N, C-alpha and C positions, 0 to 999 in steps of 0.2 A: 694183353698183347702189347708189343712195343709200339711206341709212337713213331710217326714218320720221321726218319732221320736219326732215330735213336738205335743204339745197338741192341742185340737180342741177348737175353740172359738164359743160360742153361745150367741147372744145378744138379750135381750128382749127389743124391741123398742116401746116407747109410744110417746105421743105428749104433755103430761102435767103430773104434779104430781097428784097421786091419781087414775090413770086409771087402776092400778093393775099389773104393771110390776114386782115389787119385790114379790108380793103375788104369782104370777104365777111361778116365778123363784124358790121360796121356795117350792111350790107344786111339781115341778119337782125334786128338791133336795130330798124331802121326798120319792118320788116314786123310785128314784135311790137307796136310802139307803135300802128301803124294798127289792130291788132286790139284795142286798149284795154288792153294789158299795161303795168303801171307799171314802166318801165325807165329806168335812168340810166347815164351813163358815169362810172365810178369812176376810171378812168385811161385816157388815150389819148395815144400818142406820134405826133405828126403827121409827123415827119421831112421836113417841107416838101413833102409830096406833095399837090398841089392836089385831085386827084380823090378821094383818101381823106378829106381835110379836109371836102370838100363833103358827104360822107355823114353828118357829125355835125350838120348843120343840122337844127333841129327836135327834137334830142335834148337832154335835160337833162344838164348836166355838173356834177359836184360839184367844189368847190374843192380844190386840192392842199394838202398839208401842207409847210411850209417848215422844213427842218432845216439848221442851220449846222454844217459840219464843216471844221476847219482854216481857219476864217475865211471860208469860201465857202458861200453858201446853195445848197441843193439842194432840188428839188421831188420829193416822193414821194406815193404814193396815201395819202389820209387814211382809213384803215380805220374809225376811230371815227365819222367823218362818214357813212360808208356804213351803219354799224349804226344810227346815230341816224335817218337818212333811211328806212331799211328798205324799199327798193323790192322788187318781186317778182323783178326781174332786174338784175344789175349787169354792165356791160361792163368787163373788166380786160385791157388790152393788155400784152404782154410778160411772160408767165407766169414765165419763167426769171430775171427781173431780180433782182440783188442789191441790197438796200436800203443806203442810206448808213449808216455807223456812227452810233449814237444812236437808230436806229429800234427799236421794240419787238421786231421779228422780223428775222431775217437775210435771208430770201428773200421775194419777193412771193408765191410759191405758198403759203407759210405764212400770209400775210395772207388769201389766197383761202380757205384752210381755215377761218379764223375767220368769214369772211362766210358760207360754206356752213353752218357749224354754227349760224348764226343763222337758218337756213331760207331764205336768199336764193339763187336760182339765179345761176350765173355763166357768162358767155361769155368765153373767153380765147383767146390765140394764142401759139404757140411754134414753133420750128424743130426738126427731128429731131436736129440735131447737139447739142442741149442735153440729150438723154437721157444720163444718167450712164453706163450700160453701153456706150454707143457712143463714149465719149470717146477711147479708144485707136484705134479703127477710123477715126474721123474724122481724128485726128492723122496716122495712117499714110497715109491716102488724100489728104489736102489739105495737110499740113505745118502746119496751124493747130491749136494746143492750145486748145480751148474752155474758158474759165474759169468761165462761169456754167452750172451743170448742175442738172437736176431728177432726183431718184430715180425709177427706173422705176415703182415701186409707186404713186407719185402719179398718173402718167399712166394706169396700169392701172386705177385706181379711178374714172377719169372715166366718166360715164354715156354719153358719146358722143365719139368722135374723128372729125373730118372732115378728110380729106386735101385740101388745096388744091394742085392740080397745074398745072404750066406747063412746057412743054418748055424745056431749057436754051437752045436757040437763041432761043426767044421771049423768055426772060428777059434774055438778052444784048442783044437788040434793044431791050427796054425801057430797059436801062441806057444804050445808045448814044443813045437819044432824050431822055435826061435825065429820065425819068419817076421813077426810083428815087432817084438822087442827083444833085446838081449836076454839071455836065459834067466839071470837073477831077477831082472825087472818083470819078466814074463810070469815067473812063479808068483810074485807078489800080486800081479794083476789077476791071475787065475784065482787066488785066494780071496780077493776083495771085490773089485768092481765087475770082473769078468766071470762071475758065477753064472751057471746055466740059467738060474731063475731070473737074474737081472737082465741077461742078454735076451731071454725069451720075451720079457716085458717090453724092452726097448724095441725089439723087432716088431712086435704087435703094434706099437705106437707108430712106427715108420710105415707099416702096411696100411693102417687105418688112415693116416694122414695122406698118403699117396692116393688111396682110393677116393678120398674126399676131394682131392685136387682134380682127379679125372672127372668125377661127377659134376663139379662146379663148371669145368670147361665144357662138358657136354650140355649142361643146362643153358650156358651162355651162348652156345653155338646156334645159328639159325636152323630151322627145320629144313628138310629137303625141298620144300616148296619155296624157301627163301623167307618165310615169315618166322619171327622169333617165337619161341615156345612160351605160352602164357604161364605165369606162376599160378600154382594151385593153392586155394584156400586164402586165409587172411595173411597180411603181411605182418610178421612179428617185429616188435620193437622192444628192446631190452634196456632197462634202467638199472644202473649200479649205484647203490647208495654208499658214499664214502665218508669215513671219519678219519681222525688222526691215528687210529690204531694200526699197528703193523699188519694186521690181518686184512686190511683193505687191499694190499697187493695181491693176496690170494683171490679176493673177490673180483678184482679187475681181470686177472688171468682167466678165471672160471667163466665170468660173464662174456668176455670177448670170445673165448673158444666156442661157447654155445652159440653166440651171435654169428660167428663165421660158419658153423655147421648149418644153421638155419637160414643163412644169407639174410640176416636181420640187421636193422639199424641198431646201433649201440650208443647209449648216452650214459654219462656219469654225473651225479649231483652230490653236492655237500650243502646241507642246511645247518646253519649255526645260529644259536641265540646269543652267542658271544662274538662281537665283531673284532676281538683281539687277535693275537698272533695265531697264524695258521701255517706255521712252517712245515709240520708233518703232513697236513692236508695238501698243501701246495706241492709237496714232493710226490704224493700219490696222483694228484691232478696232472702233473708233468709226465708221469709214467703213463697215465691213461692217454694223454694227447700224443705221446710217442707211438702208441698203438692205434692211433687214428680214431679215438673215441671222443665224441663231442662232450665237453665238460661245462658244467654250470655251477655257480656258487650263489646261494640265496641266504638271506638273513631273515630269521623269523623266530618268535618266541614259541610258536607251535610247530615243532619240527615234523611230527608225524602228519599233521594235516597238510603242511606245505608240500611234503613229498607226494602224498596222495593226489593233491590238486594238480601239481606239476605233471605227474605221470598221466593223469586223465587228459590234461590239456595237450600233451604231446602224443597221445594215442598209444601209450605204452601198454604192452600186453603181458610183460614179465618184469618183476622187480627182484633184484638180488640184494640181499642184506646180510650183514654179519650178525652172529649171535650176540645178544645183549650181555654186558658185563654182569658179574655177580652183584647183587643188590644188598644194601644195608638191611638189617633185620626189621627195622621199623617201617621200611618201604616195600617189604616183600609182597604185600597183598595188593599193591597198586600196579597198574598196567605199565609195561615197558614200552619204549618207542616202537620196537618191532611189533609187539602185540597190537598197539594202536594202528600202525600202518596196515596190518593184516585185517583188522576190523573195518578200516575206512577204505580198503581197496578190494572189496570182495569180488569185483568184476575182473580182477587181474590175478595172474599166477604169481605167488610170492615164494621165492626160494631163499631159505635161510642157510647160509654156508658156514659150517663149523670149521675152525682152524685145526688142521690135522697136526698131530704130534707123533713122532716116532719114539 
C-alpha cells in the first residue's frame, strides 16, 4: 500500500500489444476528469491506433522533453514538467520503457517513482513479459529475449493491478484487421511473435501473476475480526548460490520468483577460494540487489562446507544451485561442489537449475 503522502500506483497489465491496456487506462482518465479530478497525460504512445488516440481528446497532455543522442533527437517524458504542473493524477504509458542515454534516470518506472514521491497518483501500463523474474520463461516459451524489464518488487508495490484480457484468437483478429499495426507489420507479427501458441503462453503467465497478486493482498489483509491472519507452517528461506557463470542470472530469476510465491526471504551468496577479480560475480550480485535480494560474499577454500554452514546459520530451507560444469576425465570420479553441498545439507531442499537452451 502507498505510504502517507505518496501517490497511488495503478498498473494496467496485459500480455501483448493490442489487448487494450492503454485504451482502458485512457477510459479511466476520462471518467476521472468528468468527476472533476485534475488529471494530465504525462506520456502517451499512440502507435497510430485511431481508436486509442481518440480517447485522448479532452485530456490535457504535457509537452515531452527532447534529448539528442548520437545526433538524433528522441522524445521522453518530461518528469520535471509533471512535478511543476503537479496534477492529482498523471497518465504514464509504457511503464517498462528504457530512457534514452542522457536522461536523469535509466528507466521510466524510476521516473514514475519520483512522481509518486511528490504525492501524485499514476495510471500506467505494461505487459507481463516485462517482469524480470519471467524473463527466462518468456524466452523459453516464445524464443524472444525481452530486453526491457521491471523488477518484480516494483509491480508488487503497486496499489492496484488490473488485468486487461483478450483471447489470443480475438487479438490475432485485431491484428488481421490492421487495428494494432499497419497491415505489412501486422502480417510479420502474426507469423512470428503473435502466434496463437506464444499468445496463449503469455496470457497464462499474466493470469497466474494477477491471481498471485490477489492472493498476496488477501493474505496481507486483516481478518474480519481485525486480527492479522497467521501464516501457516514454517517460514521458508531461500538461498541462491552464485558464480561468475552467465547461468547465475537464470538462478536469480528462478529463486526470486519462487521466493515471491512462497512469501519467503531470499538471500544470495558467492563463496570463492580466489580473492582475485570478481567482475562477473559482482554483476550478478548487483542484479540480485536490484531485485531486493540480500547478498553475501565469503572467502573460503572449502566452498561447499561454507555454503552449507552459512545456510544452516541463516535458517535456510531451500538452496538453489546451478549445474556443475563438465569435468576433466581424471577428476570424473571425485565429488563436484554441488554433490558435496547436497551431502552436507540433507536437512534442506536442494534445487539444481539447468540452463535452458532453445
